[in-house]
Backbone as CSV, one residue per row, in Angstrom:
resi,resn,N_x,N_y,N_z,CA_x,CA_y,CA_z,C_x,C_y,C_z
1,MET,0.847,-1.179,-0.089,-0.171,-0.183,0.035,1.069,1.143,-0.152
2,THR,2.032,1.359,0.570,3.081,2.780,0.672,3.266,2.877,-0.614
3,VAL,3.480,1.909,-1.629,3.702,2.203,-2.947,2.812,2.938,-3.469
4,LEU,1.433,2.439,-3.747,0.528,3.171,-4.025,0.573,4.616,-3.711
5,LYS,0.612,4.639,-2.220,0.330,6.256,-1.842,1.412,6.918,-2.052
6,GLY,2.402,6.173,-2.386,3.839,7.363,-2.974,3.545,7.507,-4.472
7,ALA,3.156,6.597,-5.236,2.756,6.807,-6.547,1.896,7.666,-6.658
8,ASN,0.385,7.955,-5.824,-0.350,9.009,-5.829,0.166,10.392,-5.685
9,LEU,1.030,10.436,-4.357,1.613,11.653,-4.432,2.658,12.209,-5.289
10,GLY,2.899,11.476,-6.406,3.708,10.931,-7.411,3.274,11.879,-8.325
11,LEU,1.773,11.238,-8.802,0.576,11.792,-9.811,0.584,13.090,-9.233
12,MET,0.367,13.824,-8.140,-0.238,14.914,-7.507,0.902,15.924,-8.089
13,PHE,2.348,15.312,-7.580,3.333,16.541,-8.234,3.523,16.447,-9.857
14,LEU,3.241,15.359,-10.687,3.019,15.387,-12.232,1.796,16.462,-12.742
15,LEU,0.754,16.164,-11.998,-0.588,16.891,-12.243,-0.364,18.671,-11.856
16,GLU,0.215,18.964,-10.923,0.948,20.307,-10.626,1.832,20.787,-11.702
17,LEU,2.769,20.184,-12.324,3.603,20.415,-13.579,2.587,20.325,-14.736
18,GLY,1.748,19.641,-14.966,0.740,19.539,-15.916,-0.403,21.029,-16.082
19,VAL,-0.417,21.640,-14.779,-1.046,22.847,-14.878,-0.300,23.782,-15.360
20,LEU,1.050,24.137,-15.004,1.763,25.072,-15.600,2.264,24.874,-17.196
21,ALA,2.311,23.468,-17.359,2.324,23.622,-18.778,1.497,23.653,-19.832
22,ALA,0.153,23.474,-18.784,-1.347,23.818,-19.612,-1.258,25.220,-19.989
23,ALA,-1.089,25.880,-18.747,-1.207,27.547,-18.944,-0.042,28.152,-19.926
24,ALA,1.095,27.437,-20.179,1.820,27.856,-21.088,1.453,27.671,-22.259
25,SER,1.192,26.416,-22.509,0.573,25.945,-23.861,-0.269,26.763,-24.572
26,TRP,-1.387,27.376,-23.365,-2.495,28.007,-23.876,-1.956,29.176,-24.466
27,GLY,-1.102,29.726,-23.480,-0.970,31.317,-23.830,0.033,31.162,-25.057
28,PHE,1.296,30.319,-25.256,1.821,29.991,-26.592,1.146,29.925,-27.977
29,THR,-0.103,29.505,-27.894,-0.833,28.807,-28.737,-1.912,29.668,-29.046
30,LEU,-2.026,30.898,-28.396,-3.413,31.836,-28.562,-3.184,32.366,-30.111
31,ASP,-4.373,32.447,-30.622,-4.465,33.252,-31.981,-4.445,34.657,-31.905
32,ALA,-3.270,35.219,-31.917,-2.616,36.608,-31.598,-1.387,36.859,-31.961
33,ASN,-0.862,38.087,-32.142,0.305,38.547,-32.327,1.383,38.005,-31.556
34,PRO,2.304,37.552,-31.857,3.559,36.885,-31.460,3.959,37.986,-29.663
35,ILE,3.616,39.033,-29.750,3.722,39.585,-28.482,3.146,39.459,-27.048
36,VAL,1.753,39.200,-27.839,0.617,38.913,-26.939,0.856,37.249,-26.467
37,ARG,1.312,36.550,-27.404,1.445,34.878,-26.834,2.444,35.011,-26.119
38,ILE,3.599,35.478,-25.868,4.900,35.586,-25.559,4.348,35.930,-23.894
39,ILE,3.622,37.064,-23.936,3.218,37.654,-22.475,2.052,36.525,-22.010
40,ALA,1.290,35.743,-22.411,0.109,34.945,-22.301,0.891,33.690,-21.570
41,GLY,1.921,33.426,-22.799,2.781,32.109,-22.320,3.421,32.127,-21.198
42,ILE,4.179,33.256,-20.774,4.849,33.655,-19.713,3.713,34.015,-18.498
43,GLY,2.868,34.601,-18.494,2.056,35.398,-17.526,1.041,34.412,-16.928
44,ALA,0.698,33.403,-18.068,-0.599,32.832,-17.223,-0.088,31.539,-16.430
45,PRO,1.459,30.920,-16.705,1.613,30.163,-15.550,2.284,30.883,-14.502
46,ALA,2.687,31.921,-14.580,3.012,33.253,-13.526,2.086,33.286,-12.337
47,VAL,0.662,33.552,-13.251,-0.195,33.732,-12.002,-0.892,32.448,-11.327
48,PHE,-0.781,31.248,-12.245,-1.176,29.864,-11.720,-0.070,29.745,-10.440
49,ILE,1.239,29.953,-10.486,2.449,29.745,-9.397,2.157,30.777,-8.555
50,ALA,1.612,31.808,-8.800,1.498,32.878,-7.456,0.467,32.367,-6.905
51,VAL,-0.857,31.860,-7.329,-2.053,31.556,-6.530,-1.727,30.412,-5.384
52,TRP,-0.664,29.272,-6.131,-0.533,28.118,-5.629,0.312,28.290,-4.415
53,ALA,1.352,29.361,-4.535,2.300,29.757,-3.576,2.093,30.414,-2.682
54,LEU,0.551,31.230,-2.912,0.273,31.705,-1.838,-1.024,31.133,-0.893
55,PHE,-1.585,30.245,-1.605,-2.393,29.015,-1.091,-2.179,27.830,-0.729
56,ALA,-1.527,27.078,-1.247,-1.089,25.777,-1.127,-0.006,25.180,-1.026
57,ALA,0.936,26.015,-1.377,2.380,25.390,-1.499,2.782,24.284,-0.409
58,GLY,3.456,23.190,-0.801,3.894,22.488,0.181,2.588,21.633,1.051
59,GLY,1.123,21.086,0.315,0.437,20.721,1.277,-0.218,22.006,2.075
60,GLY,-0.154,23.100,2.033,-0.245,24.247,2.835,0.558,24.756,4.056
61,LYS,1.653,23.765,3.890,2.488,23.926,5.029,3.600,25.114,4.537
62,ASN,3.769,24.984,3.407,4.878,26.188,3.036,4.162,27.731,2.209
63,ALA,2.847,27.784,2.250,1.904,28.877,1.669,1.813,29.868,2.870
64,ARG,1.896,30.960,2.116,1.839,32.611,3.084,0.577,32.416,3.418
65,TYR,-0.736,32.097,2.934,-2.071,32.014,3.744,-2.659,30.878,3.459
66,PRO,-2.409,29.715,4.095,-2.782,28.373,3.556,-4.427,28.363,3.964
67,LEU,-4.758,27.461,3.195,-6.085,26.947,3.150,-6.380,25.720,3.486
68,THR,-7.108,25.338,4.195,-7.657,23.868,4.483,-9.026,23.752,4.360
69,GLY,-9.308,21.942,4.507,-10.458,21.863,4.689,-11.427,21.987,3.039
70,PRO,-12.777,22.656,3.429,-13.211,22.836,1.773,-12.857,23.907,0.910
71,TRP,-12.356,24.973,1.703,-11.533,25.905,0.834,-10.445,25.401,0.164
72,ARG,-9.493,24.381,0.965,-8.396,23.852,-0.189,-9.031,23.096,-1.349
73,GLY,-10.109,22.756,-0.923,-10.853,21.871,-2.000,-11.195,22.693,-3.206
74,LEU,-11.777,23.701,-2.537,-12.375,24.966,-3.823,-11.226,25.473,-4.787
75,LEU,-10.073,25.425,-4.328,-8.879,25.970,-4.378,-8.318,24.950,-5.561
76,GLU,-8.414,23.357,-5.463,-7.712,22.536,-6.275,-9.208,22.697,-7.192
77,ILE,-10.159,22.573,-6.862,-11.267,22.661,-8.216,-10.740,23.290,-9.098
78,ALA,-10.730,24.916,-8.533,-10.471,26.143,-9.364,-8.842,25.891,-10.151
79,TRP,-8.126,25.700,-9.652,-6.789,25.433,-10.126,-6.882,24.374,-11.098
80,PHE,-7.020,23.328,-11.124,-7.107,22.029,-11.793,-7.957,21.970,-12.701
81,GLY,-9.160,22.684,-12.627,-10.293,22.743,-13.264,-9.933,23.803,-14.284
82,GLY,-9.247,24.912,-13.990,-8.691,25.805,-15.062,-7.695,25.290,-15.811
83,ALA,-6.832,24.829,-15.347,-5.694,23.901,-16.389,-6.798,22.808,-17.142
84,ALA,-7.624,22.216,-16.961,-8.470,21.424,-17.927,-8.994,22.262,-18.811
85,VAL,-9.770,23.236,-18.528,-9.958,24.231,-19.696,-8.921,24.763,-20.195
86,LEU,-8.039,25.422,-19.554,-7.210,25.850,-20.831,-6.498,24.525,-21.725
87,ILE,-6.176,23.250,-21.444,-5.729,22.141,-22.252,-6.771,21.800,-23.418
88,GLY,-8.402,21.857,-22.494,-9.187,21.739,-23.861,-9.503,23.118,-25.044
89,LEU,-8.529,24.118,-24.369,-8.765,25.104,-25.472,-7.606,25.065,-26.060
90,ALA,-6.604,24.701,-25.892,-5.185,24.758,-26.423,-5.024,23.359,-27.079
91,PHE,-5.584,22.146,-26.562,-5.316,21.177,-27.638,-6.607,20.586,-27.615
92,ALA,-7.354,20.001,-27.014,-9.140,19.134,-27.572,-9.465,18.721,-26.167
93,ALA,-11.076,19.022,-26.265,-11.727,19.112,-25.004,-11.493,17.550,-24.426
94,PRO,-11.447,16.586,-24.906,-11.484,15.221,-24.333,-9.673,14.984,-23.383
95,ALA,-8.784,15.662,-23.747,-7.581,15.893,-23.119,-7.890,16.602,-21.788
96,GLY,-8.752,17.797,-21.694,-8.810,18.214,-20.873,-9.755,17.841,-19.478
97,ILE,-10.631,16.704,-20.333,-11.543,15.973,-19.127,-10.652,14.918,-18.580
98,VAL,-9.888,14.445,-19.419,-9.067,13.434,-18.701,-7.770,13.873,-17.647
99,PHE,-7.462,14.869,-18.059,-6.552,15.639,-16.903,-7.489,15.952,-15.835
100,PHE,-8.982,16.494,-16.204,-9.797,16.623,-14.593,-9.993,15.352,-14.032
101,ALA,-10.101,14.787,-15.075,-10.595,13.126,-14.406,-9.358,12.651,-13.266
102,LEU,-8.143,12.668,-13.971,-6.896,12.110,-13.120,-6.835,12.872,-11.867
103,TRP,-6.892,14.344,-11.754,-7.035,15.053,-10.706,-8.177,14.403,-9.637
104,ALA,-9.152,14.432,-10.237,-10.493,13.961,-9.472,-9.784,12.613,-8.851
105,ILE,-9.400,11.771,-9.441,-9.351,10.116,-9.058,-7.822,10.442,-7.673
106,ASN,-7.111,11.347,-8.123,-5.888,11.574,-7.197,-6.760,11.875,-5.982
107,GLY,-7.531,13.212,-5.914,-8.306,13.931,-5.199,-8.814,13.063,-4.157
108,ALA,-9.404,12.177,-4.762,-10.479,11.145,-3.982,-9.540,10.024,-3.061
109,LEU,-8.336,9.718,-3.810,-7.257,8.870,-3.179,-6.486,9.651,-2.036
110,ARG,-5.985,10.829,-2.051,-5.543,11.770,-0.834,-6.525,11.847,0.013
111,LEU,-7.897,12.107,-0.441,-8.743,12.212,0.888,-8.961,10.625,1.566
112,LEU,-9.219,9.633,0.909,-9.249,8.386,1.302,-7.980,7.887,2.370
113,TRP,-6.850,8.105,2.080,-5.568,8.062,2.559,-4.870,8.926,3.667
114,HIS,-5.518,10.057,3.588,-5.164,11.097,4.572,-3.843,11.669,4.219
115,GLN,-3.655,11.958,2.893,-2.559,12.546,2.443,-2.637,14.098,2.209
116,THR,-1.826,14.873,2.518,-1.795,16.447,1.917,-1.232,16.488,0.799
């Protein structure tokens, strides 16, 4: 069981990286002039990073304003849901749905196993 719990935390880390990749991909693939694409490609991940750092970093232990309980759940839904939407916009809707489903399964297992 320890291996599965470790794999679930590893998946959480990969999903967090996926959020940043989704934000950058969306920004760099916008149908706009190159300057706007560069700003969006760098700025969108920066916004996601700032939100995570302020409210959720390190399972809330390293966050400036740590959220817990239902507030943490709402943050994760918005953060990973936002990434799923951006994946859908940058690539295809099914890819965004798969991303969000992976997060939902990961989140359910983290709750079940009391992981942060």
